Every structure is written in structure tokens, then in C-alpha cells.
LUMLOBA-662601 format. One record per residue (C-alpha): x, y, z; residue number from 0. Coordinates in Angstrom, 3 decimals. Layout:
BEGIN
@px X, py Y, pz Z, n NUM
...
//
This chain:
BEGIN
@px -24.495, py 7.207, pz 13.477, n 0
@px -23.232, py 7.981, pz 16.972, n 1
@px -19.623, py 7.686, pz 16.008, n 2
@px -17.285, py 6.531, pz 13.294, n 3
@px -13.937, py 5.064, pz 14.245, n 4
@px -11.019, py 3.869, pz 12.181, n 5
@px -8.825, py 0.819, pz 12.562, n 6
@px -5.444, py 0.594, pz 10.934, n 7
@px -4.486, py -3.017, pz 10.255, n 8
@px -1.355, py -2.332, pz 8.239, n 9
@px 0.078, py -5.699, pz 9.143, n 10
@px -3.049, py -7.445, pz 10.304, n 11
@px -4.832, py -18.001, pz 9.643, n 12
@px -6.220, py -20.395, pz 11.330, n 13
@px -9.370, py -21.041, pz 9.284, n 14
@px -12.290, py -20.187, pz 11.542, n 15
@px -15.978, py -20.732, pz 11.122, n 16
@px -18.219, py -17.763, pz 11.819, n 17
@px -21.898, py -16.894, pz 11.770, n 18
@px -23.635, py -17.542, pz 8.494, n 19
@px -22.611, py -14.790, pz 6.131, n 20
@px -24.566, py -12.689, pz 3.663, n 21
@px -22.915, py -11.432, pz 0.477, n 22
@px -24.210, py -8.216, pz -1.033, n 23
@px -23.310, py -6.770, pz -4.393, n 24
@px -21.798, py -3.364, pz -3.759, n 25
@px -23.389, py -1.870, pz -6.851, n 26
@px -26.470, py -4.008, pz -7.700, n 27
@px -27.448, py -1.637, pz -10.495, n 28
@px -23.914, py -1.234, pz -11.796, n 29
@px -21.085, py 0.961, pz -10.526, n 30
@px -21.126, py 4.651, pz -11.508, n 31
@px -17.452, py 4.468, pz -12.489, n 32
@px -15.084, py 1.984, pz -14.085, n 33
@px -11.419, py 1.051, pz -13.920, n 34
@px -11.480, py -0.400, pz -17.431, n 35
@px -10.987, py -4.019, pz -16.319, n 36
@px -13.357, py -6.338, pz -18.206, n 37
@px -11.662, py -9.735, pz -17.872, n 38
@px -12.911, py -12.366, pz -15.425, n 39
@px -11.886, py -12.400, pz -11.782, n 40
@px -8.725, py -14.450, pz -11.234, n 41
@px -6.826, py -16.188, pz -8.434, n 42
@px -3.136, py -15.739, pz -9.370, n 43
@px -2.099, py -17.173, pz -6.006, n 44
@px -3.993, py -19.288, pz -3.503, n 45
@px -6.393, py -17.118, pz -1.506, n 46
@px -5.412, py -14.034, pz -3.513, n 47
@px -7.828, py -12.628, pz -6.059, n 48
@px -7.385, py -10.035, pz -8.773, n 49
@px -9.400, py -8.473, pz -11.600, n 50
@px -12.405, py -7.821, pz -9.371, n 51
@px -15.193, py -6.518, pz -11.583, n 52
@px -18.147, py -7.222, pz -9.262, n 53
@px -17.247, py -5.807, pz -5.829, n 54
@px -19.094, py -7.285, pz -2.864, n 55
@px -19.538, py -6.868, pz 0.855, n 56
@px -19.762, py -10.081, pz 2.899, n 57
@px -21.510, py -9.592, pz 6.239, n 58
@px -20.967, py -11.779, pz 9.320, n 59
@px -23.607, py -10.650, pz 11.871, n 60
@px -22.758, py -11.087, pz 15.537, n 61
@px -25.074, py -13.369, pz 17.515, n 62
@px -25.094, py -10.952, pz 20.432, n 63
@px -24.298, py -7.580, pz 18.814, n 64
@px -22.831, py -4.851, pz 20.981, n 65
@px -23.550, py -2.038, pz 18.525, n 66
@px -20.167, py -2.135, pz 16.791, n 67
@px -19.351, py -3.052, pz 13.195, n 68
@px -16.066, py -3.411, pz 11.319, n 69
@px -15.498, py -3.164, pz 7.570, n 70
@px -12.278, py -4.984, pz 6.689, n 71
@px -10.511, py -4.036, pz 3.467, n 72
@px -7.945, py -6.792, pz 2.717, n 73
@px -4.543, py -5.667, pz 1.476, n 74
@px -2.631, py -6.635, pz -1.621, n 75
@px -0.785, py -3.609, pz -2.936, n 76
@px -3.752, py -2.547, pz -5.103, n 77
@px -3.086, py -5.447, pz -7.487, n 78
@px -4.834, py -8.293, pz -5.665, n 79
@px -6.669, py -8.997, pz -2.409, n 80
@px -5.629, py -11.319, pz 0.430, n 81
@px -9.247, py -12.225, pz 1.140, n 82
@px -8.692, py -14.928, pz 3.766, n 83
@px -6.011, py -14.150, pz 6.362, n 84
@px -6.638, py -10.402, pz 6.015, n 85
@px -10.388, py -10.808, pz 5.625, n 86
@px -12.725, py -13.749, pz 6.181, n 87
@px -10.516, py -15.616, pz 8.654, n 88
@px -11.043, py -12.900, pz 11.280, n 89
@px -14.854, py -13.063, pz 11.183, n 90
@px -15.367, py -15.431, pz 14.098, n 91
@px -12.923, py -13.573, pz 16.323, n 92
@px -14.781, py -10.295, pz 15.822, n 93
@px -18.176, py -11.992, pz 16.182, n 94
@px -17.159, py -13.400, pz 19.570, n 95
@px -16.519, py -9.798, pz 20.652, n 96
@px -20.123, py -8.967, pz 19.713, n 97
@px -18.991, py -7.146, pz 16.568, n 98
@px -20.751, py -7.415, pz 13.225, n 99
@px -17.953, py -7.978, pz 10.730, n 100
@px -17.871, py -7.268, pz 7.001, n 101
@px -15.253, py -8.058, pz 4.354, n 102
@px -15.034, py -5.769, pz 1.345, n 103
@px -13.999, py -7.216, pz -2.002, n 104
@px -13.131, py -4.024, pz -3.818, n 105
@px -11.944, py -3.143, pz -7.300, n 106
@px -8.344, py -2.289, pz -8.146, n 107
@px -7.479, py 1.208, pz -9.434, n 108
@px -5.887, py 0.179, pz -12.745, n 109
@px -4.988, py 3.814, pz -13.337, n 110
@px -8.127, py 5.200, pz -11.679, n 111
@px -7.298, py 6.147, pz -8.090, n 112
@px -10.901, py 6.924, pz -7.175, n 113
@px -12.144, py 3.353, pz -7.723, n 114
@px -11.092, py 1.650, pz -4.415, n 115
@px -12.196, py 4.675, pz -2.394, n 116
@px -15.602, py 4.788, pz -4.091, n 117
@px -16.123, py 1.113, pz -3.256, n 118
@px -15.167, py 1.760, pz 0.377, n 119
@px -17.620, py 4.662, pz 0.569, n 120
@px -20.375, py 2.507, pz -0.918, n 121
@px -19.626, py -0.235, pz 1.624, n 122
@px -20.114, py 2.264, pz 4.444, n 123
@px -23.391, py 3.414, pz 2.895, n 124
@px -24.633, py -0.185, pz 2.686, n 125
@px -23.722, py -0.847, pz 6.300, n 126
@px -25.571, py 2.272, pz 7.383, n 127
@px -28.638, py 1.255, pz 5.376, n 128
@px -28.732, py -2.073, pz 7.247, n 129
@px -27.792, py -0.650, pz 10.646, n 130
@px -31.134, py -1.426, pz 12.309, n 131
@px -31.280, py -4.899, pz 10.786, n 132
@px -27.813, py -5.806, pz 12.099, n 133
@px -28.074, py -3.805, pz 15.357, n 134
@px -24.928, py -1.658, pz 15.200, n 135
@px -23.962, py 2.035, pz 15.254, n 136
@px -20.203, py 2.246, pz 14.592, n 137
@px -17.996, py 1.381, pz 11.628, n 138
@px -14.295, py 0.949, pz 10.952, n 139
@px -12.066, py 1.074, pz 7.856, n 140
@px -8.282, py 0.831, pz 7.409, n 141
@px -5.809, py 3.572, pz 6.468, n 142
@px -2.595, py 3.903, pz 4.457, n 143
@px -0.095, py 6.664, pz 3.643, n 144
@px 0.956, py 7.653, pz 0.127, n 145
@px 4.004, py 9.614, pz 1.292, n 146
@px 6.826, py 8.241, pz -0.946, n 147
@px 9.183, py 7.969, pz 2.048, n 148
@px 6.675, py 5.922, pz 4.047, n 149
@px 4.379, py 4.041, pz 1.725, n 150
@px 4.618, py 0.681, pz 0.041, n 151
@px 5.890, py 1.598, pz -3.426, n 152
@px 3.698, py -0.939, pz -5.198, n 153
@px 0.581, py 0.366, pz -3.474, n 154
@px 1.609, py 3.938, pz -4.228, n 155
@px 2.265, py 3.308, pz -7.923, n 156
@px -0.766, py 1.092, pz -8.454, n 157
@px -3.096, py 3.601, pz -6.845, n 158
@px -1.695, py 6.929, pz -8.026, n 159
@px 0.691, py 6.055, pz -10.864, n 160
@px 4.465, py 6.312, pz -10.893, n 161
@px 4.582, py 10.099, pz -11.190, n 162
@px 1.591, py 11.501, pz -9.305, n 163
@px 1.277, py 15.103, pz -8.261, n 164
@px 2.217, py 16.092, pz -4.731, n 165
@px -1.416, py 17.121, pz -4.298, n 166
@px -2.619, py 13.589, pz -5.049, n 167
@px -0.095, py 12.054, pz -2.667, n 168
@px -1.210, py 14.418, pz 0.081, n 169
@px -4.900, py 13.765, pz -0.576, n 170
@px -4.472, py 10.007, pz -0.182, n 171
@px -2.142, py 10.255, pz 2.844, n 172
@px -4.344, py 9.962, pz 5.896, n 173
@px -1.693, py 11.303, pz 8.251, n 174
@px -2.040, py 14.616, pz 6.391, n 175
@px -5.833, py 14.575, pz 6.614, n 176
@px -6.268, py 14.278, pz 10.380, n 177
@px -8.899, py 16.673, pz 11.710, n 178
@px -10.911, py 17.077, pz 14.882, n 179
@px -13.533, py 14.611, pz 13.652, n 180
@px -11.056, py 11.921, pz 12.529, n 181
@px -12.053, py 8.541, pz 14.016, n 182
@px -10.074, py 6.928, pz 16.848, n 183
@px -7.476, py 4.397, pz 15.696, n 184
@px -5.984, py 1.103, pz 16.807, n 185
@px -2.701, py 0.721, pz 14.911, n 186
@px -0.486, py -2.375, pz 14.744, n 187
@px 2.805, py -2.807, pz 12.908, n 188
@px 6.043, py -4.799, pz 12.899, n 189
@px 9.252, py -2.875, pz 13.475, n 190
@px 11.036, py -4.972, pz 10.843, n 191
@px 8.400, py -4.458, pz 8.154, n 192
@px 10.457, py -3.852, pz 5.025, n 193
@px 7.454, py -3.286, pz 2.765, n 194
@px 5.764, py -0.519, pz 4.742, n 195
@px 8.141, py 1.282, pz 7.143, n 196
@px 6.906, py 1.476, pz 10.710, n 197
@px 7.254, py 5.275, pz 10.475, n 198
@px 4.049, py 5.094, pz 8.423, n 199
@px 2.114, py 4.136, pz 11.555, n 200
@px 4.126, py 6.281, pz 13.941, n 201
@px 3.558, py 9.466, pz 11.960, n 202
@px -0.162, py 8.792, pz 11.724, n 203
@px -0.312, py 8.110, pz 15.441, n 204
@px 1.523, py 11.353, pz 16.222, n 205
@px -0.913, py 13.359, pz 14.100, n 206
@px -3.840, py 11.767, pz 15.914, n 207
@px -2.346, py 12.642, pz 19.300, n 208
@px -1.615, py 16.189, pz 18.143, n 209
@px -5.285, py 16.560, pz 17.257, n 210
@px -6.437, py 14.924, pz 20.499, n 211
@px -7.888, py 11.898, pz 18.711, n 212
@px -7.897, py 8.700, pz 20.842, n 213
@px -5.296, py 6.334, pz 19.424, n 214
@px -3.465, py 3.163, pz 20.409, n 215
@px -0.195, py 2.188, pz 18.677, n 216
@px 1.352, py -1.271, pz 19.054, n 217
@px 4.616, py -2.206, pz 17.366, n 218
@px 6.224, py -5.632, pz 17.539, n 219
@px 9.956, py -6.305, pz 17.057, n 220
@px 9.543, py -8.973, pz 14.369, n 221
@px 6.885, py -10.255, pz 12.023, n 222
@px 7.587, py -8.521, pz 8.748, n 223
@px 4.642, py -7.511, pz 6.596, n 224
@px 1.231, py -9.010, pz 5.898, n 225
@px 0.889, py -11.406, pz 8.827, n 226
@px -2.841, py -10.879, pz 9.095, n 227
@px -4.496, py -13.526, pz 11.254, n 228
@px -1.769, py -16.115, pz 10.694, n 229
@px -0.903, py -18.261, pz 13.702, n 230
@px 2.719, py -18.072, pz 12.593, n 231
@px 2.945, py -14.449, pz 13.721, n 232
@px 4.679, py -14.733, pz 17.127, n 233
@px 2.709, py -11.869, pz 18.679, n 234
@px -0.770, py -12.908, pz 17.542, n 235
@px -1.982, py -13.482, pz 21.095, n 236
@px -0.698, py -10.073, pz 22.169, n 237
@px -2.263, py -8.028, pz 19.380, n 238
@px -5.629, py -9.766, pz 19.579, n 239
@px -5.784, py -9.318, pz 23.355, n 240
@px -4.779, py -5.675, pz 23.062, n 241
@px -7.382, py -5.104, pz 20.345, n 242
@px -10.041, py -6.818, pz 22.437, n 243
@px -9.349, py -4.506, pz 25.369, n 244
@px -9.368, py -1.443, pz 23.108, n 245
@px -12.672, py -2.428, pz 21.534, n 246
@px -14.291, py -2.920, pz 24.941, n 247
@px -13.357, py 0.632, pz 25.846, n 248
@px -14.699, py 1.915, pz 22.513, n 249
@px -18.181, py 0.517, pz 23.133, n 250
@px -18.510, py 1.888, pz 26.647, n 251
//
């Protein structure tokens, strides 16, 4: 791996067709850990899934790969996953940039905070195993803060519990884990996001700059939370164009 970089799509649908996808079971021989959920996968709302017991990684290879790959982890407050507008719907856009794109369907914590992270780590391992096959060298994953003054309370409580230790909150707060080898970040957020305060992104950005990590922060005056790839977001053209330019610089 030449480099690992991180994208933060805290607020990142026209249904788009993409290259033919391949779905891989994350743990073909069974996961080494469990969150205790044994009931069948459900769709409590349209395009939202919960009770994931068989996590998967869906790969959309780029036709003309430029050596870059993205792992997208759809949001949902650690109770469900918005698999389309925060996942599959973005495949074609990334493919047209020459980027191999992957959507992670990961398990919920259900009182076990290590479960989503272990699935994310396994997704990265799978992508690395297939690096030559899919012709890429770089990966990306999203970030989130668990600082009670910044985080989305539902995400915080569902991941760590309602009364976690300060140590656990710090461990899962990426703005407190920035080091010299932290990946570069492209961060987008709405200023009027009432679910996840924009300070969440600003603080992370400031820590990256302090540590001389390349970072690009884009905030938009309106949009709220969870706009994903929806056409209804008034600044969709702006954020996609800005991301395209940033990605071009990353692959140089």
C-alpha cells in the first residue's frame, strides 16, 4: 500500500447504474466475534436495513482504474444502514473518476462497540487482498467523533452505551487520534446540521492541520443532515465538483 487516505462523508439519489458489482461475504468462515443479534435482516424503512448478521462488501470496479479505491460505510446512527443514497447510489459517480468503489454492509454494535470497527478492518483487508485484481493502491473510510458535545447522541449511545467511560469516548473520537500517519481527509458538512454539529468536522479538520495532514473542509449553509447523494441537496453540484478536484490531486 503506497498510501491510505480517509474521507469524511458526515453528511454525504438519483439512482445510478454502475459497473457490474461483486458481493463478497466479509467473514466467509464466520465472524470471530458477535453482537448477539440472531434475527433475520430487516428493512424497517425503505432503503434502510437493520439486524445485519451477514456483513458484506459490494465491489464496483472502475473500467479504467486510476489506482484509487473507496470503501463507503453508510450511516444510520448504528441502528440501521442507509445503503442506497449513502452507499450504492454513488458507485457510478466514483467509477467515472476511475475509482474502484465498495459499499460495506456492516453489523450494528448492539452493546458491543468493537463490532462495526472489526467489520471495517476486515473490509480493508479484503480490499488489500484483491488489490492486484482490481488495480488500486489507496483506500478510504469515513470518520465520526464520540465527544458528547459534538457527536450524534444516537450514534454515541448505540455504539458505546449511555454511560461509557471517558477513555472509550476518546478512543472512538478520531479528532483525538490524529497522528503523523493519519490519512488525508475531504470533509463535507452542513452548517445547519442539527443531528451532528458542524463543530464535529471543524475540530477534526483543525487537528489534521495542526499535525500537517492534508485536509479539505467544505461547509454549506443549509442541507441539514444525511443528504447523501440526493439531488434535493442544493449544493450537490458543488460538493461533487470539489471532491472530484480533490481526488485528482490525491492520485497525482
